[in-house]
MILUMPA-26199 format. One record per atom (N, C-alpha, C): x, y, z; residue in three letters. Coordinates in pm, whole numbers, padded with zeros to 5 digits, always signed. Example, Ala and Ser with C-alpha at 12.3 -4.5 7.8 and 13.67 -1.06 7.14 Angstrom:
<rs>
+01319-00569+00780ALA/+01230-00450+00780ALA/+01320-00330+00780ALA/+01285-00225+00708SER/+01367-00106+00714SER/+01290+00003+00787SER/
</rs>
This chain:
<rs>
-06012+09150+01543MET/-06073+08992+01415MET/-05962+08927+01404MET/-05985+08796+01387ILE/-05883+08710+01326ILE/-05893+08635+01200ILE/-05807+08627+01154LYS/-05749+08600+00988LYS/-05644+08531+01033LYS/-05665+08327+00969LYS/-05595+08269+00946LYS/-05573+08204+00815LYS/-05493+08127+00798GLN/-05490+07999+00677GLN/-05501+07887+00763GLN/-05448+07861+00834ALA/-05440+07723+00880ALA/-05457+07712+01102ALA/-05519+07611+01128ILE/-05552+07595+01277ILE/-05454+07522+01262ILE/-05331+07510+01420ILE/-05331+07398+01527ILE/-05409+07411+01576ILE/-05447+07246+01632PHE/-05537+07255+01809PHE/-05420+07121+01866PHE/-05440+07159+01976ASP/-05421+07109+02067ASP/-05479+06994+02123ASP/-05504+06873+02184MET/-05608+06757+02170MET/-05658+06777+02304MET/-05566+06676+02410ASP/-05633+06663+02560ASP/-05685+06807+02621ASP/-05748+06792+02658GLY/-05841+06927+02737GLY/-05894+06999+02627GLY/-05891+07021+02525LEU/-05910+07108+02386LEU/-06063+07006+02326LEU/-05980+06987+02237ILE/-06079+06810+02157ILE/-06168+06754+02251ILE/-06132+06677+02312PHE/-06149+06557+02379PHE/-06150+06592+02557PHE/-06256+06619+02608ASP/-06260+06601+02764ASP/-06135+06530+02812ASP/-06026+06477+02803THR/-05959+06334+02863THR/-05900+06422+03001THR/-05875+06493+03024GLU/-05774+06561+03160GLU/-05832+06458+03263GLU/-05993+06486+03283LYS/-06031+06431+03400LYS/-06007+06222+03356LYS/-06032+06190+03258ILE/-06010+06084+03271ILE/-05878+05992+03294ILE/-05740+06105+03262TYR/-05579+06075+03262TYR/-05557+06069+03480TYR/-05631+06138+03522HIS/-05650+06179+03683HIS/-05715+06041+03687HIS/-05796+06017+03670LYS/-05884+05883+03719LYS/-05844+05807+03744LYS/-05764+05768+03646ALA/-05704+05628+03581ALA/-05548+05639+03674ALA/-05518+05763+03679ASN/-05350+05768+03781ASN/-05368+05693+03978ASN/-05561+05790+03981LYS/-05499+05815+04118LYS/-05610+05667+04122LYS/-05667+05602+04087GLU/-05654+05441+04101GLU/-05541+05331+04098GLU/-05474+05343+03962ALA/-05370+05266+03994ALA/-05260+05324+04122ALA/-05280+05444+04110ALA/-05183+05487+04280ALA/-05210+05447+04392ALA/-05374+05417+04425ALA/-05429+05359+04514ALA/-05383+05197+04562ALA/-05408+05122+04404THR/-05368+04999+04437THR/-05201+04984+04437THR/-05100+05031+04445PHE/-05001+05047+04484PHE/-04923+05130+04566PHE/-05047+05195+04682GLY/-04983+05296+04776GLY/-04895+05410+04752GLY/-04929+05469+04660ILE/-04794+05510+04532ILE/-04898+05672+04596ILE/-04850+05709+04646PRO/-04900+05928+04687PRO/-04914+05988+04615PRO/-05001+05973+04456TYR/-05071+06032+04358TYR/-05141+06155+04421TYR/-05075+06251+04400THR/-05203+06430+04399THR/-05239+06442+04357THR/-05333+06557+04382ASP/-05378+06600+04245ASP/-05259+06804+04203ASP/-05200+06774+04300ASP/-05084+06906+04243ASP/-04986+06813+04175ASP/-04938+06734+04130ILE/-04855+06583+04064ILE/-04952+06642+03912ILE/-05121+06596+03929PHE/-05125+06637+03829PHE/-05206+06772+03744PHE/-05153+06848+03829TYR/-05222+06949+03749TYR/-05039+07049+03700TYR/-04949+06993+03753ARG/-04822+07034+03678ARG/-04810+06963+03579ARG/-04816+06857+03545PHE/-04759+06782+03420PHE/-04927+06818+03304PHE/-04986+06878+03292ILE/-05147+06921+03249ILE/-05072+06996+03119ILE/-05025+06902+02991GLY/-04975+06955+02913GLY/-04841+06926+02859GLY/-04799+06792+02910SER/-04622+06806+02921SER/-04667+06611+02852SER/-04544+06605+02814ASN/-04595+06472+02764ASN/-04547+06362+02848ASN/-04535+06232+02791TYR/-04510+06072+02889TYR/-04450+06062+02942TYR/-04310+06095+02852GLU/-04170+06095+02902GLU/-04094+06161+03065GLU/-04205+06263+03008ASP/-04150+06367+03137ASP/-04231+06352+03223ASP/-04403+06279+03259VAL/-04463+06226+03387VAL/-04355+06114+03448VAL/-04326+06040+03360ILE/-04303+05860+03358ILE/-04147+05930+03490ILE/-04070+06003+03338ASN/-03936+06021+03468ASN/-03966+06093+03623ASN/-04050+06223+03622PHE/-04096+06238+03700PHE/-04173+06162+03834PHE/-04228+06033+03811TYR/-04293+05928+03902TYR/-04143+05836+03975TYR/-04044+05821+03865HIS/-03929+05774+03851HIS/-03845+05844+03975HIS/-03828+05955+03942THR/-03774+06037+04027THR/-03839+06056+04186THR/-03938+06054+04222GLU/-04061+06092+04294GLU/-04030+05977+04393GLU/-04093+05874+04296PHE/-04097+05742+04401PHE/-04057+05645+04428PHE/-03965+05611+04291ASP/-03819+05493+04358ASP/-03802+05445+04431ASP/-03723+05508+04495SER/-03659+05497+04645SER/-03744+05460+04767SER/-03849+05504+04787GLU/-03946+05446+04812GLU/-04061+05334+04835GLU/-04095+05332+04719PHE/-04140+05208+04654PHE/-04077+05100+04491PHE/-03920+05120+04493GLY/-03879+05083+04369GLY/-03924+05042+04297GLY/-03846+05094+04213ARG/-03869+05067+04094ARG/-03958+04989+03992ARG/-03951+04870+04052ASP/-04094+04792+04019ASP/-04196+04840+04018ASP/-04246+04836+04150GLN/-04339+04880+04162GLN/-04461+05005+04116GLN/-04325+05101+04073VAL/-04346+05223+04045VAL/-04414+05226+03920VAL/-04334+05111+03822ASN/-04373+05083+03667ASN/-04536+04997+03689ASN/-04538+04880+03826SER/-04702+04841+03705SER/-04786+04931+03764SER/-04734+05032+03844PHE/-04853+05143+03884PHE/-04858+05243+03733PHE/-04731+05248+03705ILE/-04764+05305+03548ILE/-04841+05261+03426ILE/-04830+05125+03426LEU/-04897+05030+03401LEU/-04994+05051+03374LEU/-05049+04971+03492LYS/-05144+04965+03522LYS/-05286+05116+03523LYS/-05186+05274+03469ALA/-05232+05360+03471ALA/-05304+05364+03303ALA/-05150+05347+03238ASP/-05174+05341+03099ASP/-05325+05272+03066ASP/-05335+05162+03125LYS/-05378+05030+03079LYS/-05560+05100+03120LYS/-05600+05182+03263LEU/-05717+05212+03285LEU/-05763+05285+03191LEU/-05643+05428+03127VAL/-05691+05470+03074VAL/-05744+05443+02912VAL/-05674+05349+02852GLU/-05718+05245+02788GLU/-05866+05205+02741GLU/-05897+05161+02857GLU/-06008+05074+02884GLU/-06099+05184+02879GLU/-06092+05329+02956TYR/-06173+05451+02920TYR/-06218+05494+02793TYR/-06063+05447+02762PHE/-06159+05547+02610PHE/-06180+05432+02498PHE/-06161+05294+02527ARG/-06250+05215+02413ARG/-06387+05222+02482ARG/-06380+05237+02629ALA/-06515+05216+02584ALA/-06633+05352+02593ALA/-06535+05457+02566GLY/-06586+05553+02479GLY/-06660+05655+02601GLY/-06528+05630+02694LEU/-06608+05740+02835LEU/-06566+05900+02743LEU/-06518+05905+02677VAL/-06384+06068+02604VAL/-06511+06139+02555VAL/-06578+06220+02618GLU/-06656+06318+02505GLU/-06572+06434+02474GLU/-06619+06501+02342THR/-06537+06619+02328THR/-06600+06772+02341THR/-06485+06858+02368LYS/-06516+06955+02406LYS/-06645+07057+02380LYS/-06706+07170+02446PRO/-06849+07217+02327PRO/-06779+07276+02260PRO/-06810+07338+02181GLY/-06849+07368+02047GLY/-06732+07303+01910GLY/-06667+07208+01968LEU/-06595+07152+01856LEU/-06643+07155+01711LEU/-06725+07032+01746TYR/-06860+07042+01545TYR/-06827+07170+01484TYR/-06929+07265+01545GLU/-06974+07407+01479GLU/-06811+07457+01461GLU/-06725+07471+01541LEU/-06579+07517+01446LEU/-06517+07486+01373LEU/-06536+07304+01347LEU/-06472+07276+01247LEU/-06545+07279+01128LEU/-06727+07309+01198ASP/-06787+07307+01023ASP/-06732+07461+00983ASP/-06763+07525+01070PHE/-06673+07704+01037PHE/-06600+07663+00938PHE/-06482+07605+00991LEU/-06332+07578+00938LEU/-06400+07507+00761LEU/-06422+07393+00792ASP/-06401+07352+00629ASP/-06555+07438+00495ASP/-06588+07503+00585GLU/-06672+07567+00488GLU/-06601+07663+00420GLU/-06516+07732+00516ARG/-06311+07814+00439ARG/-06198+07709+00405ARG/-06268+07615+00390GLU/-06116+07546+00397GLU/-06027+07549+00451GLU/-06054+07614+00535ILE/-05879+07608+00607ILE/-05835+07524+00719ILE/-05729+07442+00721PRO/-05652+07343+00714PRO/-05647+07369+00898PRO/-05639+07206+00882LYS/-05659+07200+01074LYS/-05586+07066+01088LYS/-05457+07079+01186LEU/-05352+06964+01254LEU/-05344+06985+01371LEU/-05391+06878+01410ILE/-05331+06834+01609ILE/-05173+06802+01615ILE/-05186+06919+01764ALA/-05027+06909+01764ALA/-05052+06830+01936ALA/-04978+06730+01926SER/-05064+06711+02042SER/-04908+06573+02198SER/-04923+06668+02335SER/-04824+06618+02408SER/-04896+06453+02436SER/-05025+06368+02332SER/-05008+06230+02367SER/-04931+06143+02211SER/-04935+06059+02278SER/-04844+05974+02170SER/-04975+05939+02049SER/-04939+05851+01929ALA/-04960+05889+01850ALA/-05068+05771+01848ALA/-05043+05674+01909GLN/-05159+05548+01919GLN/-05294+05604+01985GLN/-05215+05671+02092ILE/-05371+05720+02171ILE/-05434+05848+02086ILE/-05409+05951+02030ILE/-05456+06015+01897ILE/-05511+05940+01822ILE/-05477+05861+01753GLU/-05537+05734+01663GLU/-05699+05653+01741GLU/-05637+05673+01871LEU/-05748+05604+01920LEU/-05884+05661+01913LEU/-05836+05784+01991LEU/-05954+05881+02022LEU/-05998+05964+01906LEU/-05947+05937+01755LEU/-06030+06042+01680LEU/-06044+05888+01597LEU/-06118+05840+01602ASP/-06117+05705+01542ASP/-06251+05618+01613ASP/-06224+05689+01760ARG/-06392+05639+01826ARG/-06479+05713+01828ARG/-06390+05845+01784SER/-06457+05983+01811SER/-06556+06014+01607SER/-06517+05938+01536ASN/-06525+05950+01445ASN/-06477+06087+01375ASN/-06370+06148+01426LEU/-06290+06248+01363LEU/-06186+06253+01278LEU/-06118+06150+01221LYS/-06019+06167+01187LYS/-06011+06207+01032LYS/-06119+06216+01003ASN/-06077+06295+00874ASN/-06154+06451+00896ASN/-06133+06511+01005ARG/-06194+06658+00961ARG/-06058+06708+01018ARG/-05934+06593+01017PHE/-05782+06704+01020PHE/-05649+06680+00970PHE/-05627+06742+00815GLN/-05510+06683+00759GLN/-05407+06613+00789GLN/-05403+06648+00954ALA/-05231+06585+00974ALA/-05297+06533+01135ALA/-05156+06502+01219PHE/-05160+06526+01308PHE/-04964+06548+01343PHE/-04922+06618+01498VAL/-04806+06584+01522VAL/-04789+06551+01634VAL/-04745+06427+01727SER/-04741+06330+01833SER/-04568+06378+01946SER/-04657+06401+02016SER/-04471+06323+02115SER/-04397+06226+02046SER/-04466+06154+01953ASP/-04356+06071+01932ASP/-04295+06099+01799ASP/-04319+06246+01792ASP/-04285+06304+01673ASP/-04196+06388+01708ASP/-04116+06426+01852VAL/-04036+06539+01928VAL/-03966+06475+01996VAL/-03863+06506+02100LYS/-03764+06489+02173LYS/-03827+06557+02292LYS/-03851+06687+02296ARG/-03921+06778+02347ARG/-04034+06853+02364ARG/-04076+06805+02532ALA/-04211+06840+02540ALA/-04248+07014+02547ALA/-04382+06998+02525LYS/-04411+07097+02569LYS/-04386+07155+02729LYS/-04351+07304+02800PRO/-04316+07432+02713PRO/-04255+07465+02599PRO/-04113+07362+02577ASP/-04073+07348+02445ASP/-04145+07423+02356ASP/-04122+07503+02224PRO/-04139+07467+02117PRO/-04149+07356+01989PRO/-04082+07279+02005GLU/-04089+07204+01918GLU/-04216+07117+01807GLU/-04269+07084+01941ILE/-04364+07021+01850ILE/-04507+07157+01765ILE/-04476+07280+01797PHE/-04525+07365+01718PHE/-04453+07427+01594PHE/-04351+07388+01619GLU/-04260+07448+01487GLU/-04258+07350+01385GLU/-04263+07217+01427LEU/-04253+07095+01348LEU/-04422+07059+01285LEU/-04493+07146+01386ALA/-04639+07129+01256ALA/-04665+07256+01186ALA/-04614+07404+01225SER/-04605+07450+01123SER/-04537+07458+00976SER/-04371+07351+00988LYS/-04378+07290+00838LYS/-04426+07219+00800LYS/-04495+07147+00898ARG/-04600+07028+00796ARG/-04745+07076+00704ARG/-04727+07233+00817LEU/-04918+07297+00723LEU/-04799+07353+00596LEU/-04696+07396+00581GLY/-04596+07456+00472GLY/-04645+07601+00481GLY/-04699+07681+00552LEU/-04726+07830+00612LEU/-04629+07929+00685LEU/-04663+07985+00648SER/-04538+08105+00756SER/-04608+08106+00882SER/-04521+08157+00980LYS/-04571+08169+01134LYS/-04682+08210+01092LYS/-04682+08379+01100GLU/-04785+08452+01070GLU/-04937+08386+01012GLU/-04939+08290+00960GLU/-05075+08277+00844GLU/-05168+08194+00992GLU/-05101+08106+01084ILE/-05129+08014+01143ILE/-05157+08046+01285ILE/-05278+08026+01344LEU/-05319+08004+01485LEU/-05324+07828+01557LEU/-05281+07949+01630ILE/-05257+07773+01803ILE/-05375+07804+01890ILE/-05452+07722+01933LEU/-05564+07681+01979LEU/-05517+07569+02094LEU/-05496+07624+02233GLU/-05464+07560+02355GLU/-05493+07638+02457GLU/-05515+07499+02540ASP/-05643+07567+02728ASP/-05489+07498+02789ASP/-05397+07444+02832SER/-05309+07451+02931SER/-05195+07568+02901SER/-05094+07556+03021ARG/-05021+07635+03033ARG/-04863+07658+02973ARG/-04841+07469+02945ASN/-04728+07445+02850ASN/-04780+07460+02749ASN/-04905+07436+02681GLY/-04920+07461+02547GLY/-04904+07634+02491GLY/-04951+07745+02588ILE/-04933+07844+02577ILE/-04801+07904+02575ILE/-04704+07872+02668LEU/-04583+07879+02677LEU/-04517+07891+02560LEU/-04536+07759+02507ALA/-04478+07631+02400ALA/-04531+07733+02235ALA/-04646+07800+02274ALA/-04709+07870+02091ALA/-04588+07934+02108ALA/-04647+08057+02265ASN/-04520+08165+02240ASN/-04325+08161+02191ASN/-04288+07995+02247GLN/-04150+08004+02207GLN/-04172+08055+02055GLN/-04254+07940+02042ALA/-04243+07899+01876ALA/-04265+08022+01794ALA/-04339+08114+01865GLY/-04377+08293+01769GLY/-04471+08261+01693GLY/-04561+08174+01730ILE/-04684+08168+01677ILE/-04823+08242+01783ILE/-04943+08293+01691ASP/-05012+08347+01759ASP/-05101+08245+01805ASP/-05209+08242+01971VAL/-05205+08132+02082VAL/-05361+08210+02108VAL/-05421+08099+02091ILE/-05618+08166+02157ILE/-05627+08029+02295ILE/-05652+08119+02395MET/-05712+07957+02520MET/-05810+07953+02515MET/-05872+07851+02521ILE/-05995+07824+02579ILE/-05951+07658+02724ILE/-05950+07737+02830PRO/-05935+07663+02933PRO/-05995+07523+02943PRO/-05954+07514+02981ASP/-05967+07328+03036ASP/-06008+07339+03191ASP/-05880+07275+03283ILE/-05936+07297+03397ILE/-05832+07392+03484ILE/-05679+07438+03417ILE/-05671+07525+03410ILE/-05713+07698+03424ILE/-05757+07760+03475GLU/-05764+07905+03419GLU/-05716+08013+03402GLU/-05780+08060+03303ALA/-05650+08212+03335ALA/-05608+08289+03375ALA/-05448+08276+03380ASP/-05464+08431+03503ASP/-05419+08559+03387ASP/-05354+08653+03456ALA/-05355+08778+03383ALA/-05258+08757+03287ALA/-05093+08618+03359GLU/-05032+08577+03347GLU/-04984+08522+03116GLU/-05096+08420+03207LEU/-05162+08371+03033LEU/-05204+08468+02937LEU/-05298+08561+02997ARG/-05378+08686+02896ARG/-05304+08746+02831ARG/-05180+08774+02906ASP/-05049+08840+02858ASP/-05008+08793+02701ASP/-05045+08665+02706LEU/-04960+08544+02662LEU/-04991+08510+02543LEU/-05200+08551+02502THR/-05302+08447+02416THR/-05312+08589+02316THR/-05408+08590+02204GLU/-05479+08640+02140GLU/-05634+08700+02201GLU/-05605+08608+02276ALA/-05797+08592+02326ALA/-05814+08484+02421ALA/-05879+08467+02546VAL/-05890+08371+02634VAL/-06146+08350+02599VAL/-06104+08237+02534LEU/-06256+08237+02486LEU/-06339+08116+02594LEU/-06434+08075+02647PRO/-06511+08012+02694PRO/-06551+07881+02641PRO/-06533+07884+02471SER/-06569+07793+02435SER/-06506+07761+02255SER/-06489+07604+02229LEU/-06459+07635+02058LEU/-06509+07752+01964LEU/-06656+07734+01961ASP/-06692+07833+01908ASP/-06737+07970+01866ASP/-06662+07997+01994GLU/-06635+08110+01999GLU/-06577+08213+01976GLU/-06442+08117+01903LEU/-06385+08168+01757LEU/-06471+08243+01630LEU/-06536+08177+01635ILE/-06668+08181+01559ILE/-06651+08353+01485ILE/-06706+08432+01613GLY/-06734+08536+01626GLY/-06612+08579+01554GLY/-06514+08544+01662LEU/-06348+08686+01603LEU/-06287+08640+01472LEU/-06374+08555+01335TRP/-06281+08532+01248TRP/-06317+08640+01147TRP/-06189+08700+01077ALA/-06226+08790+01001ALA/-06318+08763+00856ALA/-06427+08802+00794GLU/-06457+08694+00714GLU/-06333+08765+00564GLU/-06350+08632+00444LYS/-06227+08733+00378LYS/-06286+08769+00297LYS/
</rs>
């Protein structure tokens, strides 16, 4: 049974079904500029922050396409992502509202710790009327090092004002699972695009098919 005093939620791929939107936007932008963006690149950076992805693009493509063209690709991809988000194309993940209602009934604080920027987090929460369902969020703007570095979860736990033993992290990505372990905080995986292999299962308290499955593991007070 699981019994915690607060929950830290990842966002992309856990709260919102955003990963396929990022992938779609990057593929469309890359095709415009002839840049060989691949599925392997996408999978490699799931759960990473924006700066790490951008640095990779420049390292990988500047020599062949030039820095200006790579920047144009990045800007177009960013613009497409925002357009898709504002158009309401992003759905919430299965079981989210059921879990939020369950936690609200028990007055369990909920905080988001996401590799996305504060602007993107605000946009998605506003568009989905979810802003008031979370006490706060920590974004990539608040930290220097991306997942799998534990910095974002270290900061999130401090903002909650609780011991790490009292906190549970919900994650969908390998980088997020590794970051949670580095932070010394229990984590449950709800896979999105990346399936749970034996290594990830060993690093988690459980692997669940959807967010509402956590309700059945919760220890009533």
